N, C-alpha and C positions, 0 to 999 in steps of 0.2 A: 489560613489566609489565602484568598483566591488570587489569580494572576493579576487582575486589575488593581486590587488593593495593594498587593506587594509592589507592583510597578509604581503606584503613587507614593508609597513610603520611600522607595529607592530614589525617586525623583526629588522628593522633599529633602532627603539627606544630602543628595548631591548639591541641591540649591543652597543649603545651609553651609556646607563645606566650602563651596565656591565663594559665597558671599563673605564668609569669615576670612578666607585667605585674601580675597581682593581688598576688602576694607582694611585689613591689617597691613597690607603692603602700602596702601595709600597713607595710613597713619605713620608707618615707618619712614616713608620718604619725606613726610612732613616734619620729621624729627621727634615724633611722639612714640618712642620705642616701648615705653611701659604700657601705654594704651594699646599699641599694636599687639603686644603679648597677651593682654587680656582678651582682645577680640579673637585672636587665634585660638586661645583656650576655649572660648565660648563656641567657636565654630567646630572644634574637635569633639566637644563633650557629647552632643547628641549622636554623632556617628559611633563614638566609642561605646556609649550606652546601648545603642541598637545592636552593635557587634557582640557585646557581652551577653545580651539577651539571647541572641542566636546561638552563641556558644553553649549556653546553659541548655537550650532546647536540644542541641545536638548531643550533648553529654547524656541527657535523659534517654535519648534513643540509642545510646551506646556508640555514638559516632564521634571520632576525634579528627578534626581537620586542621588545615593551615590557617583558618581564621584566628587561631590562637596566636600565631606569629604576628598578625596584624594588630591584635589587641596588645601584645607585649611591646611592639615597636612604638605604638602611640603612647602607651602608658610610660614606657621608659623615656621617651622624648619629653613628655610633659614633666616627668620627675626631675630630669636633669636640665630643665630650662630651655630645651630645644623646641620651643613652641612653634617656630616656623616649620621645622621638619615635621612636627606632629600634624600641622595643618596641611602640609603637602601630602603626608601619608593618608590623612582623612579624605582629602580630595581624591587621591589615587584609589583608595579602597572603594569609596562611594561611586566614583566614576567607573571603576572596573565592574562593580556589580550592576550599575545602571547599563553599561554597555553590554554585559552578559544578558541582562533582561531584554534589552533591545534586540540583541541578536537572536535570542530564543523566540521573541515575539515575531520577528521577521520570518524565522523558520517555521513557526506555527501558523503563519498567515493563511495558507491554503486550507489548513484544518479548521481554523476559525471561520473562514468563508463558507466552508461546507456546513458547519453547524448553524451559521446564521441564516442559511437558505431554507431551513426547515419550515414548510408551510403549516399553518394552523387551521385553515378552513379550506373547503372545496365547494364548487358549484355543482349541484346535483339536479338532474331532471326528475320532475315529479308531476305526473298527470298533466303534461303539457306546459308546466311552468318550471321556473328555475328557483332553487332555494340554496341559501348559503348555510352549510352545515359544518360542524367540527369534524376533524378527521376521524375521531373515534366512532362517529356515527356511520361511517361508510362501511358497507358490507359487500362481499363478492357478489357481482351481478348488477350493482348500481351503475347507472349511466351518468358520467360526469362530463361537464363542459370545461375544456381546457382552453382558456383564452390566450391570445397572443401575449407572450411575456410571462405567463404563469409557470410555476414550477409544478411538474407532474406530482400529485400528492401521494399516490399509491401505485403499485404495480398493476398493469392492466393491458388490455388489447385495444388496438385502434379500432374504433367503431365508425369512422368516417373513411371516405375513399383514400385520403392521404393525410400525412402529418409530417411536419418538418421540425425535428428536435435537435437541440444543442445539448450534447452529452459531455461537454468538456469538463464539467465539474466532477464527473464520475470517471471518465476514461482518459482525459488528457487530449482527446481528439479535437482539433481546432475547428474542423469543418462540420456543420450540422448534417444530420443524416435524414434521408427521406424514407418514411415507413408507409407501407400500404395497409389497407384494411385487413385486420386479423393479426397483424404483427404485434409482438410484445413491446411494450414501452416501460422502461425502468423509472421508478419514482426517483425524483431528484433531477431529471432532465428538464430543460427549459424549452417551452414552445417558441420556436424561432420563426414560425410561419403563421398562417391564418388559424382561427379557432377550430378545434376539432372535438369530437366526442370520444370518450374513453370508457370502456367497460371494465370496472374494477375486478381483479382476480384475487386480490389479497386484501386483508385489512391493513390499515396504516402501520400498526405495530409489527406486522409480519413482512412488510415490504422491503425491497432492496435498500431504499434510502435510510429507513429507520435502522436496519441492521448495520449499515455503514457508519451511521452516526454513533451507534453504540460502540463499534470498534474504534472509532476515532477517539471517543472519550477515554476508552481504556488506554489507548496509546499515549494520550496526554498525561495520564496519571502515572505512567510507568517511570521507574528510575533505572538507569543503566547499571548493569553489573560492573561495567568498566569504571563507573563513577565510584562505586564502593571499593574497587581495586585501587583507585586513586586515593581514597581515604586511607587505605592500608599503607600505601607508599608514603602518604603524608606523615605518618608516624616516624618513619625513618628520617625523612627530610627535616621534620621538626627537631628531632634529636640532634642531627648534624648542625642545624642552624643555631640552636641554643648552645651547643658545645663550642662552636666556633666563636660565638659572641662572647661567651664567658672566658674563653682562652685569650681572645683579643684584649679584653679588659684586664685579665689577670697578668699577662706578660708585659703589657704596656702601662698598666696603671691608669689607663684613660677610659672611663666608662662610655665616652662619646663614641669610641670605636665599636663598642658592643651595640649601641643604638644604631649606628650606621649599618652594621651587619644585619640586624633585625629588619631595618627598613628595606634593604635591598631584597630580602627574602619575602616580602609581603606585597600582595597575596600571591601564592604560587600558581603558575599556569596550569598545574594539574587540576585545580578546581574550576578552571574557566574553560579550557580548550576542549576537554572531553565531552561535557554535556552539550556545548554549542555545536560541535562537529556532528554528534550523533543525532541531535534533534534536527539539524539541518539535513542530514541524510534521510531521516524519516519523511521530511517535507518533500525533498527532491524525488524520492521513490514514489510518493503519492502522485506527483505530477505525471508519472509514467504509468499510472494505473496500478501501482503495487502498494497496497495498504498493509503496512507492517504494524503490528499491534503494540509495539514498544521497542525500547532500546535493547532489551535482552534478545529478541529474535533478530534484530539488526546485527548485533555482534555475532549471533549464532550463524547467520547467513555468511558472514565474512570468513568463517572457519570451516565451512562445509567441505567434506572430502568424499562423501558418498551420496549419490542421488538415486532415489527410487521413484519410478513413475508408474502411475496407473495407465491403462490403455484408453478405454472408451471415455471420450470427453476431455482427455488430457493430451495424449499424443495424437489421438484421432479427434475429428470434429465432434463426434458424439451424435451426429444426425445423419440419417440415411440420405444419400444423394444418388441421382441417376448417373451411372457411369457409361451406360450403353443402351441403345434401343434396337431390338432385333425385329425385323419385319418378317412375318411368316406367310403373308398372303398378297405380297406386292403392294401393300398399303404404305404410304409415305410415313416416315418416322414422325413428322410433325402432326399428322392426322391421328396416329396412334396415341401420342401424348395428349393431343387436344381432347379426344373422346374419353380417355382414361381420367384425366384431370377434371373434366367437367362432371363426370359421375362421382369422383372421389370427393367433390365438394360436400357431399352428403355424409361423409364419414369423418369421425374424429380420430381415427387410427393414425399414429405418427407417420407411418409409411404413406398413407393416403394424403396427409397434409403435406408431406415432402413432395409428392407428385404434383399437387396443386401449386405449391410454391415454385417448382421448376417450370411449370407451364406459364405462370405469371411472369417469371423472370425472363422468359422468351417472348413475352408480349402476346401470347395466344389468347383469343377470346374464349371465355368459359360460360356457355349458356347454362341456365338453371335446369337440372335434371328432373325427371318426373317418374312416376311409378317405381319408386325406390324400394328395394328390399335388401336389407343388410343382414348378413350372417356374421355375428361378432367373431373376430379372429380369423375369418375365412375369406370373405369378399363381399362385393356389392353388385346388385343387379338393378338395371334401370333403363330409361329411354333418354337419348340425347338427340334432339333435332330429328325425331321420327325414327331413330335407329335403336335397335336393342343392343345394349352394351353390358358386358360382364367383366369385372376387374377383381382379381384376387389371387390366391395361391394357385399353383399349377394344377393340383389335383381338383381343387374347387371348380376351376373353369373347365378342365377336361371332362369332369363328370357331367357338366351341363350342356356341352356341345357334342358329347358322344364320341369323342376321339382323343387319342393321345396328343400331347403337346409337342413332342419331338424336341424337347428342350436340350440344349447343349450342356455339358458338364460345367458346373460353376466353380470359380475359384473360392477357396476357403474364406468364409466371412461374408460372401455375397448373398443377396436376397433376390429371388426371381418373382416378378409380378406379371402374371399372364393377362392378356387382354383378348376378348372375343367380341366380334361385331356381327350382328345378324346371324348368329349360329355358327360362325366359322372363326377359327383362331386367326387373330390379326397379328400377334407378335408378343414380345416380352419387353418389360422394362427391367434392366439389370441394375440393382441398387447395392451400394456398399457404403461403409463408414470409412472414408479415406483418411490417410495420414495427413496431419496438418502440414501445409506447405512450408511453414517456417520451422518445423520440428528439427530437421537435420542440421540446418545452420545454427539453431539454438544450441544443440548438443555439442557441436564443434566449438562454439564460443565458450561454453561452460568448461570444456577441456582446457581451453587456453586460460581460463580464470582459475585453474587449479583443482577442479573437481576430478578426482582420480578414478572413481568407479561410478558407472551409470547402469542401473538395472531396471527392468520392467517387472511389475507385479500386477497380475490381472486375474480376474475370476473367469475369463473367457477360455475357450479351448486352445490348446497348444498350437494346432495348425493355423488357427486364425492369428494368434499372436506372432507366430513366426513369419507369416506372410506380411503382416503390417510392419514389422520391425526389420525386414530384410534390407540390408545396406546401411543401417543406422550405426553399426559398430558398437552395440551394447556389450557390456561386460558380463551380462547374465540375463536370463529370461525365466520367470517363474509364472506358470500358467495354472489355471484351475484352482486358485487360492480362495479360501474362505476368509472372512474378516479377521479371525483370530490367527490364521496362518500368515496374513500380511503383517500383523503385529509381531509375530515370531521372527519373520524375516527382518523387520526393522531392528529388533533387539539383537539379532545375530550379527547384523552389519555394524553394530556399534564398535566391534573390535577393530574395525578399519578406520575409525575416526568418527567425527560428528556426522550425523545422517539427516538428510532432508527427504521428506516424503511429499509427493504431489498427487492430489486426487480431487475428485469432484462429487463422488456419490456418498450416500449414507454409509455404504459398506466400507468406505475409506476412512471414516471419522476415527475409529479406534487407532488405526495406524498413524494418522496425522497427529493424534495426541501423544503417541508413544515416541515419535521421532524427536530429535533435538530441535528441528524446525519443521513444522507441518505447513504445507502450502495448499490452499483450496482454490479451485477455479471458480471464483465467486460470481462471474457474469451469468452462468446458467447452472451452476452446481447446486447441490442440496444444502439447505440451511444447516443441517447437522455438521457437515464437513467444514463450513465456514466458521461455525462456533468452535469446533475443536482445533482449528488451524491457528498458527501464529501469524501467518501471512495470507492475505487474500488478493488474488489477481482480479481486479475489477474489470479488466479488459479480456475479452474472449480470445486471447492470443498467448500461446505458451512461450513465445520468445520474450515476453516481458519478465519471465522468470530470470533469464540471463541478465536483463537490465537491472533487476532488483539485486542480484548477487554482486554485480559489478559496482553498483552504488554503495552497497554495504561494505565491500572490501575497501573501496577508496575512502569512504567516510572514516572507517577505523584507522586507515593508514594516515589520513590527514590529522586525526586526533593524536596519534602517536608522534607524528612529526612535530606537531605543535608542542606537545609535552616535552619531548627530548630537547628541542631547540630552546624552549622557555626555561627549563631547568638548567640546561647548560649555561645559558647567559646569566641566570640568577647566581649560580655557583661562582662563576667568574667575578661577578660584581661583589659577592660576599667576600671573596678572597681579597679583592682590591680594597674593600672597605676595612677589612681586618688589618691590612698593612698600612692603613692611613691614607690611601690614595683617593678615597671618596668621603666627603662629609655626609652627614645624615640627609641634608637637603638634596645633594647631588645623587645619593643613592636612591632616594625616593623618586626623583625624576627619571632615573634610569629604569627602575622597576615599572614605573608607569608606562614607559615606552615599550618595555618587554610585554606587559600584559595586553596592551592595545594590539601589538603585533601578533600575538598568538591567537587572539580572538578573531582578528581579521583573517588570519590564515585558516582558522577553523571554518569560517564562513565560506571558504572555497567549496565546501561540500554542497552548497546550494547550486553550484554551477557544474556539477559532475554530469557528463554526457556519455552514456554507454556507447562504445564504438559501433554497435550494430544498429543504433537508433539515433537519427539526427536530432531528435528533440520532440517534445510533445506537439509542437506546432506542425511538424512535418512527418512525424511517425504515424504508422497506421494503427489505429485503435481497433481494427477488426470490424467485421460486418455487424450490422444492427442485429439485435436479438431476434431470434426467430421463434415461431410457435411449434417448431419441430423439435422433439426432445427424446426420441428413442428410435428403435429399429424393430422391424417386424421379423419374427422368427417362425 
């Protein structure tokens, strides 16, 4: 039975229970007590029948829950002529399940909105005309028209001078972002500006949005381990309830007291608070760009004691950036960058594209190069505005101008790009993959959240890893690791408690799968790591990891608070009923209030705000995706 059909059934049962109770009360006040009893019986019957069917289904799955107490209380009340109490219990039970369904529906709202946004067709350019085609027909290289208000159907690059995209459905960032020509656009974004052209880089089934939808569907189908734990607890509570009810009837000789005890215990907050709080936590995390694949990883995140981080693309940005421009011939730094970036427009090398992006960010004009000769992996030669320009590795440029570059020693992990103009060395562009600005604050926040050990595991050289992590206060650094060595590290760290692994590359996928909770940097990471991970960060910011852990811990705490408070109040009510201080009707009303209270308390998980982030509307979702994705070595 799907969610919509289940919701309709619960709504119908609530309506019948409410109608039966209301009509019976009117008949009772009119003096027709016998007729009122019949109406109450009729109102209870469908609820009890539906409950018995659900109990049988649960028993076939090997699950025993506190729905049995609800069935016992209604059956006992009808048997001993307490039809009004049975009607109140029926209304209580159907109202509680309806409220639970409503709460879960509200918590799933963001996920349903995401699923409902899936586009089915796209507008493609073809021989000077436009055609509407199904998404499956789009192949990489197709040029698509994205009209104002359209959902970007596939991943691609902007083919117009500029585009204005709303990425809030994916990242939680409230402000639209402006992307220039050549920038990457994620499927699922909304065109918030004028129409633009997009060059498809992936098929629809392989695009970001399709992958996110698949992960969301997995999350919706999951069942929390804590819910199963609640079922195990329910066996003990069921035994206590039945024992207390039988004892009350045995020692007092009054079966009505047993009915009152059963009524107060129905239904237990265990089966209401836990799923509501955890599903609310999943929804809240999604608002911050943290897609958790189900309640199991959410609970796992709440118990993490050891964190293992990859370096490139995780602690660092994963894209080369210009950190310094050195002039060797008295040429202005802006001129060196202008000429180098203009020539590098002809190259697809990640470092070349990073240089072009840096020049565009500074607003430098980039004329079209001519007479281009590229030596793959070495450098580019060409003419810019009548000047001969060479850009590439130090040895490549030095060999063509006939002299040494006199390059200064580089820090570990840096890349030197030499530039020569008209046969003379002009200077160097010093590039590096810097530490993410939010990394240090995020690690400190995780310490406060109870993460005891933080390690780095990287396949890079030790000197590079040490330079990048200097001052971070890590508990350990493991460099030069192969994928299987990363897995071994994860398994070794299990002795210190639950382990979380964070990575973004294909080589991280095995370790992500081996960890108690694997987290993938999904904004620019490899598809393999996202598939292997339990959690995907949709925003290219590592600090959202801290937000996700905070939401997970607080959601679990809220669930436990609701359970403890609800069970405690129920036990007190059962004792009062056993001693005759509560009638069945009064007990039913009391338990109704308890159930409503614990569900409303569980919904507090929808308002969790991590201390480091003011909220999706004001938080920083990170820079727009870039077409730079590597480093030149």
